[in-house]
C-alpha positions in Angstrom: -41.4 -93.6 -11.4 -40.6 -97.3 -11.6 -40.6 -99.0 -8.1 -37.4 -101.1 -8.7 -34.8 -100.6 -11.5 -32.4 -103.4 -12.4 -29.4 -102.1 -14.2 -26.6 -103.8 -16.1 -23.9 -101.2 -16.6 -21.9 -103.0 -19.3 -21.0 -102.3 -22.9 -23.7 -103.8 -25.1 -22.5 -106.3 -27.6 -23.7 -104.3 -30.6 -22.8 -100.8 -29.6 -21.4 -98.4 -27.1 -22.7 -97.5 -23.6 -23.1 -93.7 -23.1 -23.5 -91.7 -19.9 -26.9 -90.7 -21.3 -28.1 -94.3 -21.3 -27.1 -94.7 -17.7 -28.7 -91.4 -16.7 -32.0 -92.2 -18.3 -32.1 -95.6 -16.7 -31.2 -94.4 -13.2 -33.4 -91.3 -13.4 -36.5 -93.5 -13.8 -35.9 -95.1 -10.4 -37.6 -93.6 -7.3 -34.3 -93.5 -5.4 -31.0 -95.0 -4.6 -32.5 -97.8 -2.5 -34.6 -99.0 -5.4 -31.7 -99.6 -7.8 -30.3 -103.1 -8.2 -27.1 -103.6 -10.1 -26.8 -106.9 -11.9 -23.0 -107.0 -11.8 -20.0 -105.0 -10.9 -19.0 -102.4 -13.5 -15.9 -100.6 -14.6 -15.8 -97.1 -13.2 -14.2 -95.5 -16.2 -17.6 -95.5 -17.9 -18.4 -92.5 -15.7 -15.2 -90.7 -16.8 -16.0 -90.7 -20.5 -17.3 -87.7 -22.3 -20.8 -87.5 -23.7 -21.5 -88.6 -27.3 -21.3 -85.5 -29.6 -24.4 -86.6 -31.5 -26.4 -86.8 -28.3 -25.2 -83.4 -27.2 -26.2 -81.9 -30.5 -29.6 -83.5 -30.3 -30.1 -82.2 -26.8 -29.1 -78.7 -28.0 -31.6 -79.0 -30.9 -34.4 -80.0 -28.5 -33.7 -77.2 -26.1 -33.9 -74.7 -29.0 -37.2 -76.2 -30.1 -38.5 -75.9 -26.5 -37.5 -72.3 -26.4 -39.0 -71.5 -29.7 -42.3 -73.2 -28.8 -42.5 -71.3 -25.5 -41.9 -68.0 -27.3 -44.6 -68.9 -30.0 -47.1 -69.9 -27.2 -46.6 -66.6 -25.5 -47.0 -64.7 -28.8 -50.3 -66.5 -29.3 -51.5 -64.9 -26.0 -51.1 -68.0 -23.8 -49.0 -67.7 -20.7 
């Protein structure tokens, strides 16, 4: 965990801000009291849907995890 996290929840000049980006940043904090926001933000960012490409990648990684666990068990570990 990172002791204090400073967060700027705003659209980057060269891209788009996704819920995933915010989640990763906030999840590295050690709690609500350790998060410092650099500025006010527009609440609709939290009402957007997840990026389809990120969702597909998450599904792919979950499948790899499942397959690896099955393989590990077949090899007699676990």
